[in-house]
C-alpha positions in Angstrom: -5.6 -47.8 7.5 -4.2 -44.1 7.7 -6.4 -41.8 9.8 -6.1 -38.5 8.5 -7.5 -36.6 11.5 -4.5 -37.9 13.3 -2.1 -36.5 10.9 -4.0 -33.1 10.9 -3.8 -33.0 14.8 0.0 -33.5 14.6 0.1 -30.6 12.4 -2.0 -28.5 15.1 0.4 -29.8 18.0 3.9 -29.2 16.0 2.3 -25.7 15.3 1.7 -25.0 18.8 5.1 -25.8 19.8 6.8 -23.9 17.0 4.5 -21.0 18.1 5.7 -20.9 21.8 9.4 -21.0 20.9 8.9 -18.2 18.2 7.7 -16.1 21.0 10.6 -17.1 23.3 12.9 -16.1 20.2 11.3 -12.7 19.9 11.0 -11.9 23.7 14.7 -12.1 23.5 15.0 -8.9 21.4 11.7 -6.9 21.5 8.1 -7.2 22.9 5.0 -8.3 20.9 1.1 -8.1 21.5 1.1 -11.7 21.0 3.0 -12.2 24.6 0.7 -9.8 26.3 -2.2 -11.3 24.8 -3.9 -12.9 28.1 -2.1 -15.8 28.6 -1.0 -17.0 25.0 2.8 -16.6 25.6 3.4 -20.0 27.0 0.4 -21.7 25.5 1.9 -23.4 22.8 3.6 -26.0 25.0 0.3 -27.6 25.2 1.1 -29.2 21.9 3.5 -31.8 23.6 0.2 -33.2 25.6 -1.7 -33.4 22.2 1.3 -35.4 21.0 1.3 -37.5 24.2 -2.6 -38.3 23.6 -1.7 -39.2 19.8 1.0 -41.5 20.7 -1.5 -43.6 23.2 -3.8 -44.0 20.6 -1.3 -44.7 17.7 0.8 -47.2 19.8 -2.5 -49.2 20.6 -3.8 -48.8 17.3 -0.7 -50.4 15.7 0.5 -52.8 18.3 -2.8 -54.1 20.1 -2.7 -57.4 18.6 1.4 -58.0 19.4 1.8 -61.2 21.5 4.9 -62.7 23.0 8.9 -61.9 23.2 9.4 -61.9 19.4 6.4 -59.3 18.6 7.8 -57.4 21.8 11.5 -57.1 20.4 10.1 -56.4 16.8 8.0 -53.5 18.6 10.8 -52.0 20.3 13.0 -52.4 17.4 10.5 -50.5 15.0 10.1 -47.8 17.7 13.9 -47.2 17.8 14.4 -47.1 14.3 11.4 -44.7 13.8 12.5 -42.3 16.8 16.1 -42.3 17.8 18.4 -42.2 14.5 16.6 -39.2 13.5 16.6 -37.5 16.9 20.4 -38.3 17.2 21.0 -36.5 13.6 19.0 -33.4 14.8 20.7 -33.4 18.2 24.2 -33.6 16.6 23.2 -30.6 14.2 22.3 -28.6 17.3 25.3 -29.3 19.1 27.4 -28.6 16.1 25.8 -25.0 16.0 25.7 -24.7 19.6 29.4 -25.4 20.0 30.3 -23.2 17.4 28.6 -19.9 19.1 29.4 -21.0 22.6 32.8 -22.3 22.2 33.2 -22.1 26.4 30.2 -24.4 27.3 31.5 -26.8 29.9 32.2 -30.1 28.6 30.4 -31.9 31.6 27.2 -30.4 30.5 27.9 -32.0 27.1 28.6 -35.3 28.6 25.3 -35.1 30.8 23.3 -34.0 27.6 24.5 -36.9 25.6 23.9 -39.4 28.6 20.4 -38.4 28.4 20.0 -38.2 24.8 21.3 -41.7 24.1 19.8 -43.5 27.4 16.8 -41.6 27.2 15.4 -43.0 30.5 17.0 -42.1 33.8 18.9 -44.9 35.0 21.8 -43.4 37.0 22.0 -42.8 40.7 23.4 -39.3 40.2 20.8 -38.2 37.9 18.8 -35.0 39.3 17.1 -33.8 35.8 16.6 -34.5 32.1 19.1 -32.2 29.9 19.4 -34.1 26.4 21.3 -32.0 23.8 18.2 -31.0 22.3 16.0 -29.4 24.8 12.6 -30.6 23.3 14.1 -34.5 23.7 12.5 -34.4 27.0 9.2 -35.5 25.8 10.7 -38.5 23.9 11.9 -39.8 27.4 8.2 -40.3 28.4 7.4 -41.6 25.1 10.1 -44.2 25.4 8.5 -45.0 29.1 5.3 -45.6 27.7 7.0 -47.9 24.6 8.3 -50.1 27.6 5.3 -50.3 29.6 3.7 -51.3 26.4 6.4 -53.8 25.6 5.9 -55.7 28.8 2.0 -55.9 28.1 3.2 -57.3 24.7 6.1 -59.6 26.5 3.5 -61.3 28.6 1.0 -62.0 26.1 -1.6 -59.8 27.8 -4.9 -59.7 25.6 -6.5 -56.6 27.6 -4.0 -54.2 27.1 -6.0 -51.2 27.7 -7.3 -52.6 31.2 -4.0 -53.2 32.3 -2.7 -50.1 31.3 -5.7 -48.6 33.0 -4.5 -50.3 36.1 -0.6 -50.1 35.8 -0.3 -46.3 35.1 -2.8 -44.8 37.4 -0.9 -47.4 40.1 2.4 -45.8 39.2 1.1 -42.2 39.5 -0.7 -43.1 42.9 2.7 -44.7 44.2 4.4 -41.3 43.4 1.8 -39.2 44.8 1.9 -41.0 48.0 5.5 -41.8 48.6 6.8 -38.3 47.2 9.8 -39.8 46.2 13.2 -37.6 45.9 15.0 -40.1 43.6 14.7 -38.6 40.2 14.4 -42.1 38.7 11.0 -42.5 40.7 9.9 -39.1 40.2 9.9 -39.9 36.4 8.6 -43.5 36.4 5.7 -42.3 38.6 5.2 -38.9 36.8 1.4 -38.0 36.3 2.2 -36.9 32.9 2.2 -40.5 31.7 -1.7 -40.2 32.2 -1.9 -38.3 29.0 -0.7 -41.6 27.0 -3.6 -43.5 28.9 -6.2 -41.0 27.5 -5.1 -42.0 23.8 -5.3 -45.7 24.8 -8.8 -45.2 26.2 -9.8 -43.4 23.1 -8.2 -46.3 21.0 -10.6 -48.3 22.6 -13.8 -46.6 22.0 -12.7 -46.3 18.7 -12.6 -50.1 18.2 -15.4 -51.0 20.2 -18.2 -48.3 20.3 -19.9 -46.4 17.5 -19.8 -42.7 19.0 -22.6 -40.5 17.8 -21.8 -37.7 15.6 -23.3 -35.4 18.3 -21.2 -36.8 20.9 -18.0 -36.5 18.9 -18.7 -32.8 18.2 -19.6 -32.1 21.6 -16.0 -33.5 22.6 -14.4 -31.5 20.2 -16.0 -28.4 21.3 -15.2 -29.2 25.2 -11.8 -29.6 24.1 -11.6 -26.0 22.1 -13.2 -24.5 24.8 -10.9 -26.0 27.4 -8.0 -24.4 25.2 -9.7 -21.0 25.2 -10.3 -21.1 28.9 -6.6 -21.7 29.4 -5.5 -18.7 27.3 -8.0 -16.3 29.3 -7.7 -17.5 32.7 -4.2 -18.7 32.6 -2.5 -22.1 33.8 0.3 -21.2 36.3 3.7 -22.6 35.6 2.8 -26.0 34.2 4.4 -24.8 30.9 7.6 -24.7 32.3 9.8 -27.7 31.6 11.0 -28.1 35.3 7.4 -28.4 36.6 6.8 -31.5 34.3 10.0 -33.1 34.4 10.1 -32.6 38.4 6.3 -33.7 38.7 5.3 -30.7 40.8 2.9 -29.5 38.2 2.2 -32.8 36.1 -1.1 -33.5 37.6 -2.6 -29.9 37.0 -1.0 -30.2 33.6 -2.9 -33.4 33.1 -6.1 -31.6 34.1 -5.7 -28.4 32.6 -4.1 -29.3 29.1 -4.2 -33.2 28.9 -8.0 -33.3 29.4 -9.0 -30.8 26.8 -6.4 -32.2 24.4 -8.0 -35.6 24.9 -11.4 -34.3 24.1 -10.1 -32.7 21.0 -8.3 -35.8 19.8 -11.3 -37.9 20.2 -13.9 -35.6 18.6 -11.9 -35.3 15.3 -11.2 -39.2 15.5 -14.9 -40.0 16.1 -16.0 -37.4 13.4 -13.7 -38.6 10.7 -15.0 -42.1 11.6 -18.4 -40.7 11.0 -17.5 -39.4 7.8 -17.8 -35.8 9.0 -15.9 -32.9 7.6 -14.0 -35.3 5.1 -12.3 -32.3 3.0 -11.1 -30.9 6.5 -9.2 -34.3 7.1 -7.8 -34.5 3.4 -6.4 -30.9 3.4 -2.9 -31.4 1.7 -0.9 -28.9 3.3 -2.4 -30.2 7.0 -1.2 -33.5 5.8 2.3 -32.6 4.6 2.8 -30.8 8.0 1.6 -33.5 10.1 3.7 -36.2 8.3 6.7 -33.9 8.7 5.7 -33.1 12.6 8.5 -35.1 14.1 11.3 -33.7 11.7 9.8 -30.0 12.4 9.6 -30.8 16.1 13.3 -31.7 16.2 14.7 -29.0 14.0 13.0 -25.9 14.9 14.7 -25.2 17.9 18.1 -25.6 16.3 16.8 -23.2 13.7 15.5 -20.6 16.2 18.9 -20.6 17.8 20.8 -20.1 14.9 18.4 -17.0 13.8 19.0 -15.7 17.2 22.7 -15.2 16.9 22.4 -13.7 13.6 20.0 -11.0 15.1 22.4 -10.8 18.2 25.5 -10.3 15.8 23.6 -7.6 13.6 21.5 -5.9 16.1 18.6 -6.2 13.7 15.1 -7.3 14.6 12.0 -7.2 12.3 8.4 -6.1 13.9 7.8 -8.2 16.7 4.4 -9.6 15.9 5.3 -10.3 12.3 8.7 -12.0 13.2 6.7 -14.7 15.1 4.6 -15.6 12.2 7.7 -15.2 9.8 9.9 -17.3 12.0 7.1 -20.1 12.3 6.6 -20.3 8.7 10.5 -20.3 8.0 10.7 -23.1 10.9 8.1 -25.3 9.4 9.6 -25.0 5.9 13.1 -26.2 7.5 11.7 -29.3 9.1 9.6 -30.0 5.7 13.2 -29.9 4.0 14.6 -32.1 6.7 11.9 -34.3 6.2 12.4 -34.9 2.9 16.2 -34.9 2.8 16.8 -36.7 6.0 14.0 -38.3 7.9 12.6 -40.3 4.9 15.6 -41.6 3.3 16.9 -42.5 6.7 14.1 -44.4 7.5 13.9 -46.0 4.1 17.8 -47.0 4.4 17.1 -48.5 7.8 14.1 -50.5 6.8 15.6 -51.8 3.6 16.4 -55.4 3.8 19.4 -56.5 2.4 19.1 -58.5 -0.8 18.9 -62.4 -0.8 22.1 -64.2 -2.0 21.3 -66.0 -4.8 21.5 -69.9 -4.4 23.9 -71.7 -6.9 23.0 -75.3 -7.6 25.8 -77.5 -8.8 25.6 -78.9 -12.3 24.8 -82.4 -12.5 
């Protein structure tokens, strides 16, 4: 069963990310009212935190009844085919543009970039940071760490996956907080940002086992929206910065300020749909389309913005600052939807298609 509120929230999450990078693009050339409006400038990065909560819910939803090695391998295979090939294609597209416009880019940086793009998880002693070719790919590294944690539960035929994740993820985070490791691999695997996936897992358990009242669901949604407004008005420090989350220094604060309200919005929307409230909203065709294409939009918008920036730099032209943010967002979403129809869907169909069975030839008597 498809949960439309999830798709709508995917659309919201990717629009937030597209917005924050549209402001980054605009800031390179002019000043807008949006970047000076309280703390809106970097707020859109919260879309990633919403994505993490959604992932925790979805993975629990689709794989809670997987048990054993065969199911575990099948789970990883499906995740790889769904996430990585499209990610690699988008990374190649970005690298082609980048190398064309910046031919002096160090070859070592490209090699490190492909290391983090292909392996996804930090495995080498010398690694000090995450630097995938496509910058937004950092979030996929944490996605894959969550997938592997879930895989181990499947492998060992764990029946109570939610309970084990409630123990394992906080235990890893606690170890990191107590030991304060300097090895980047240990920093990564004990990063508090993983708690945001756990929020989604808990919401799934409630969705499966508890009938949440409409009033409670509405209150959760209001609390989440209130948390978002609070962040915009009163600020959130440097938790929007990539170095803050990948180093773990700002992750716990980010979980509290961004992860919790995102989880409240996620829970509120899912439980409201479950209760049959706002059916027309959850079935909005444009919201569902953007939600379906959200992964493609997420992977391509950064490349599109980089290409547009080169045109502006070469021509010396730039439109009205605030208008440019909206125009660039609309165009980036359109490019992502095009990529979804022309690359993501055909590639997924190709990778999931089974070869035709060979005909059985019977000897004539």
